[in-house]
C-alpha positions as CSV (number, residue, x, y, z in Angstrom):
1,M,78.4,82.1,143.6
2,K,76.5,83.0,140.2
3,K,78.8,86.3,140.0
4,L,82.3,84.4,140.5
5,F,81.1,81.9,138.0
6,A,80.3,84.9,135.5
7,L,83.6,86.0,136.2
8,L,85.4,82.8,135.9
9,L,83.9,82.6,132.2
10,I,84.8,86.1,131.3
11,A,88.4,85.2,132.2
12,V,88.9,82.0,130.3
13,A,87.0,83.8,127.0
14,C,89.7,86.5,127.3
15,A,92.6,84.1,128.2
16,T,95.2,83.8,125.2
17,V,94.7,80.3,123.6
18,H,98.0,78.9,122.5
19,P,98.6,76.8,119.9
20,P,100.8,73.8,119.2
21,V,104.5,74.9,119.5
22,V,107.8,73.0,119.3
23,R,109.6,73.7,122.6
24,S,112.5,71.1,122.6
25,A,115.7,70.7,120.5
26,A,114.9,67.0,120.6
27,E,111.7,67.1,118.9
28,Y,113.1,70.0,116.7
29,D,115.7,67.5,115.5
30,R,113.0,64.8,114.4
31,L,111.3,67.2,112.3
32,V,114.6,68.4,110.7
33,A,115.5,64.5,110.6
34,A,112.5,63.8,108.4
35,D,112.4,66.8,106.4
36,P,115.9,69.0,106.3
37,D,113.9,71.7,104.7
38,K,112.6,72.7,108.2
39,R,116.3,73.3,109.3
40,L,116.6,76.9,110.4
41,V,120.0,78.2,108.7
42,E,121.8,81.0,110.4
43,I,122.5,83.9,107.4
44,T,126.0,85.1,108.7
45,D,127.2,86.6,105.1
46,I,124.3,89.5,104.5
47,P,124.3,92.5,106.6
48,R,122.3,92.6,109.6
49,D,120.9,95.0,112.2
50,V,118.9,93.1,114.8
51,R,117.3,95.4,116.4
52,Y,115.6,93.1,119.3
53,A,119.2,92.1,120.5
54,T,119.3,95.8,121.7
55,T,117.0,98.7,123.7
56,D,116.8,100.2,120.2
57,N,113.1,98.9,119.5
58,F,109.3,99.5,119.7
59,M,109.6,97.5,123.2
60,H,112.7,99.4,124.6
61,Q,114.2,96.1,126.3
62,T,116.5,93.5,124.7
63,L,114.5,90.9,124.0
64,Y,116.8,88.5,122.0
65,P,120.0,87.2,123.9
66,V,122.0,87.1,120.3
67,A,122.1,89.3,117.3
68,K,121.2,86.3,114.7
69,V,119.1,85.6,112.2
70,F,118.0,82.3,111.1
71,L,115.3,81.1,108.6
72,R,114.2,77.7,107.1
73,R,116.5,76.1,104.8
74,P,114.2,77.0,101.3
75,A,113.6,80.7,102.4
76,A,117.7,81.2,103.2
77,I,118.1,79.9,99.8
78,A,115.7,82.3,98.2
79,L,117.0,85.5,100.5
80,H,120.5,84.8,98.8
81,D,118.6,84.6,95.6
82,V,117.3,87.7,95.9
83,E,120.8,89.1,97.3
84,R,122.8,87.8,94.0
85,E,119.8,89.6,91.8
86,L,120.1,92.8,93.7
87,A,124.1,92.8,93.2
88,R,124.0,93.0,89.7
89,E,122.4,96.6,90.2
90,G,124.9,97.8,93.1
91,L,122.6,97.0,95.7
92,G,122.0,94.4,98.9
93,L,119.9,93.4,101.8
94,K,120.3,94.6,105.2
95,L,118.4,92.3,107.9
96,F,116.1,93.2,110.9
97,D,114.7,89.9,111.9
98,G,114.3,86.2,110.6
99,Y,113.4,83.4,113.3
100,R,111.4,84.8,116.4
101,P,110.9,82.4,119.4
102,Y,107.5,82.2,120.4
103,R,107.8,83.7,123.6
104,V,109.0,87.0,122.4
105,T,105.8,87.2,120.1
106,V,104.0,86.8,123.6
107,R,105.8,89.6,125.1
108,M,105.4,91.8,122.2
109,W,101.8,91.1,122.1
110,K,101.0,92.1,125.3
111,P,101.4,96.4,124.7
112,I,100.4,96.2,121.1
113,R,97.6,94.2,120.6
114,N,97.5,95.0,116.9
115,P,97.8,92.1,114.3
116,D,98.7,94.5,111.9
117,F,102.2,94.9,113.5
118,V,102.5,92.0,116.0
119,A,101.3,88.8,115.4
120,D,98.4,87.3,117.8
121,P,100.2,84.4,119.8
122,A,96.7,82.7,119.7
123,K,97.8,82.2,115.8
124,G,101.4,82.7,116.1
125,S,103.8,84.5,114.1
126,R,105.3,83.7,110.7
127,H,108.5,84.6,112.5
128,N,108.1,81.9,115.0
129,R,107.8,79.3,112.1
130,G,111.2,80.8,110.8
131,A,109.4,81.7,107.5
132,A,109.1,85.2,107.5
133,V,112.0,88.2,107.2
134,D,112.2,91.9,108.1
135,L,114.7,93.7,105.9
136,T,115.7,96.8,103.7
137,L,118.0,97.9,100.5
138,I,121.4,99.0,100.9
139,D,123.9,100.9,98.3
140,L,126.4,97.9,98.3
141,R,129.1,100.6,97.9
142,T,128.7,102.8,101.1
143,G,126.4,100.2,103.0
144,R,123.9,102.9,103.5
145,E,120.3,102.1,103.6
146,L,118.1,103.4,100.7
147,P,115.2,106.0,101.3
148,M,112.1,103.8,102.3
149,P,108.9,105.3,103.3
150,T,109.3,104.7,107.1
151,G,112.3,103.4,109.4
152,Y,111.8,99.8,110.7
153,D,109.1,98.9,112.9
154,A,107.2,102.6,112.7
155,F,103.8,101.5,113.4
156,T,101.9,104.0,111.2
157,P,99.8,104.0,108.1
158,K,102.9,105.4,106.4
159,A,104.4,102.0,106.6
160,R,101.5,100.2,104.7
161,Q,102.2,98.8,101.1
162,D,99.6,100.8,99.6
163,Y,100.5,104.3,101.2
164,N,101.6,106.7,98.6
165,D,101.9,110.2,100.1
166,L,105.4,109.8,99.8
167,P,108.5,110.9,98.4
168,A,108.7,109.6,94.8
169,E,112.2,107.7,95.9
170,A,110.8,106.0,99.0
171,I,108.0,104.8,96.8
172,A,110.3,103.4,93.8
173,N,112.6,101.8,96.8
174,R,109.7,99.9,98.1
175,A,108.6,98.9,94.9
176,K,111.9,97.6,94.2
177,L,112.2,95.7,97.4
178,R,108.6,94.5,97.3
179,D,109.2,93.1,93.5
180,V,112.4,91.4,93.8
181,M,111.1,89.5,96.9
182,T,107.9,88.4,95.1
183,R,110.0,86.9,92.2
184,H,111.6,84.9,94.6
185,G,109.0,83.3,96.5
186,F,108.3,85.9,99.1
187,D,105.0,87.9,99.9
188,P,104.9,91.1,101.6
189,L,103.0,91.8,104.9
190,P,100.3,94.9,103.3
191,S,100.5,96.9,106.8
192,E,104.8,96.5,106.8
193,W,106.7,97.7,104.1
194,W,109.9,95.8,105.6
195,H,108.1,92.3,106.3
196,F,107.8,89.7,104.0
197,D,106.5,85.8,104.4
198,F,108.0,83.1,102.6
199,R,105.5,81.0,100.4
200,G,104.8,77.7,102.1
201,W,105.0,78.8,105.5
202,E,101.8,76.9,106.8
203,T,104.1,74.0,106.2
204,F,106.4,74.8,108.9
205,E,105.7,74.5,112.7
206,L,106.1,77.7,115.0
207,L,109.0,77.0,117.1
208,D,110.0,78.1,120.7
209,L,113.7,77.4,120.7
210,P,116.2,79.9,122.2
211,L,118.5,81.8,119.7
212,E,121.5,81.3,121.6
213,K,121.0,77.5,121.6
214,L,120.6,76.9,117.7
C-alpha cells in the first residue's frame, strides 16, 4: 500500500498542471464585448507561410486545419505599422504563425519539452494568448525571404538572438527585424530570431478556440 501511495504521489507531481483557458466561443464573445482589444483579427494582407497547416514543420504533422494567422487587435495594428515602415525600404514581412490554440501547444510540448523552443503547457504560450507572432523579412519586389541565421523553427543555438558566428548579412537582417519590431511594441524571444511577443501580452487570456471557427 505504501509503495502504491508513493507511486501515486510521483504521478501527481509529474502531471502537467493546466492553467485557466478560454475554450468556449460564448466566453470569448463576452470578453470581446467587454474589451474590443481582445478580439482576434485575421491578418490577410501580409504574405503567410503557415507551416503548421502542413506537414512541413518540426512535428511532421498537420497541426492546424486552416492556414490562417490571427492576432489580438492591438498586436495586429502594430504589425501593420511595421509593414508600412518596412515598405519604405522595399521590404516586407512573411508570417509563419500567430494565435495558436492551447491544445496544439500541449501536442508540441510532449516530444520537445524545452521551454526555449516550445512553451510549457503549465504556463501556456504567448501564442495561445494571440499576442505572439513568428515572422521573417522579405524583398517586396521578388517576395524572397532575406537570409537569416537559420530556417524557421530550427531548434539550435544558431537561432538565438545573441549568436554571432554567422554571415554578416544574416546578422544585419536579424538586427533589422528585431529593431523594427521592437520600435512597434514587440519584444524578441532570446532563443528564436523569428519569435516576437507583443508588450502587454499578460492582459490577454489563454485561448483554445479552433482556428477554423474564428
